[in-house]
LODRENVO-774446 format. One record per residue (C-alpha): x, y, z; residue in one letter. Coordinates in steps of 0.001 Angstrom, whole numbers, plus 524288, in hexadecimal, padded with zeros to 5 digits. Layout:
N
XYZA...
//
This chain:
97
836E78666A7C590M8362685A897CE50I82E3285C487DA95S82E5D854027E6C8R822BF84B087E8DAL81A2384E5C7F452E81C788454B7FFD9E8104B83DE7803D8V80F518372D81116P810648286081101V80AF581FC881BD0A808808117A81EAFV7FB3880FA3824E5R7F15A804EC82775S7E943800D481BC4M7DAE28046581CA1T7CF437FEE581550Y7CF1480B7F80D64D7DCAB807EC8082ED7D87A7FAC0802A9L7D46C7FFC87F53FV7E1968067D7F343T7E9547FB157F8E9V7E2037F1857F01FS7E4B47FA3C7E469D7F3587FAB67E765I7F3677EBE47E931E7EC207E9887DC66R7F5807F23B7D4BFR8018B7EC0F7DADDS7FF687DD5F7DA79Y7FB427D34D7D086E7F3627CC0C7DAEBF7EF157D6CE7E455P7E8867D5477F160W7DA327D9007F106S7D3C97E3EE7F88FH7CE077D96580165G7DB507D3B4804DFV7DFF07E0F0809D9F7D32F7E2B181150R7D4AF7D53B8176FD7E2B47D84781B76C7DDED7E47D8225EM7D2F17DCE682917L7DC927D25382D68A7E5207DC77833FDG7F0E37DBF382AE5Y7F9877E7EF82AC7G7F4087EF2C81F0BC7FAB47FC2681C72V7FB42805E28115FV8057880F8080CC6L7FE6E81C7C80C24D804A68278780465R7FD328340C8063EG7EF7582EB0806AES7F209824377FC7AR7F49A815C17FF1AV800C1811E67F75AV80409804C27FD85G7FFD27FA8B8074FY8046C7EEE080F23S7FD9B7E373815C2V805287DD9A8212EL802E37D31182B44L80A697D32183802H80B6D7C56083D59C813387C34D849C8R8211E7C74484641Q81F387C8808379AA819087D23682E65M8131D7CCB8821E8H811AC7D62F81699M806797D16D80E28F8053D7DC6F80469S80C767E9218024DT80B9A7F2527F6DAC80ECF800777F39FA80B4A807A17E73EL815DB8085E7DCDCI8167080F057CFB3R80F5C804127C862C8031D805BF7D0A1T803BF814247D42BA80D4481D3A7CD38P80BDE827AC7D7C9W8111C81E817E276A81F3B81DE17DDBCT81F8B82C287D9EFA81BEA830217E7C2T8257B827457EEDDG81C1381CD87F3FDC822D5811FB7ECCBS82E5180F557E413T83030806AA7D864R83D12800487D509S
//
């Protein structure tokens, strides 16, 4: 019998220093030349728009943005996909084509 997956709340919220270990881990698993923990910390200190995608109480994605006059620059964005976290696709956080 197939049962429906439990819906878990998803929210976009400001990145905190406590999120940096998880964000750095997602970055390292996703890119050949990842940003370091320090780069994310420096972006937060500089006032960039650093947000995370929080599913339940688990960080599953992040974005680093800079608003400059009439433009928004997206420096880094990543969400977990099957290759880095098999549970992410199965629970509807991401899709893979």
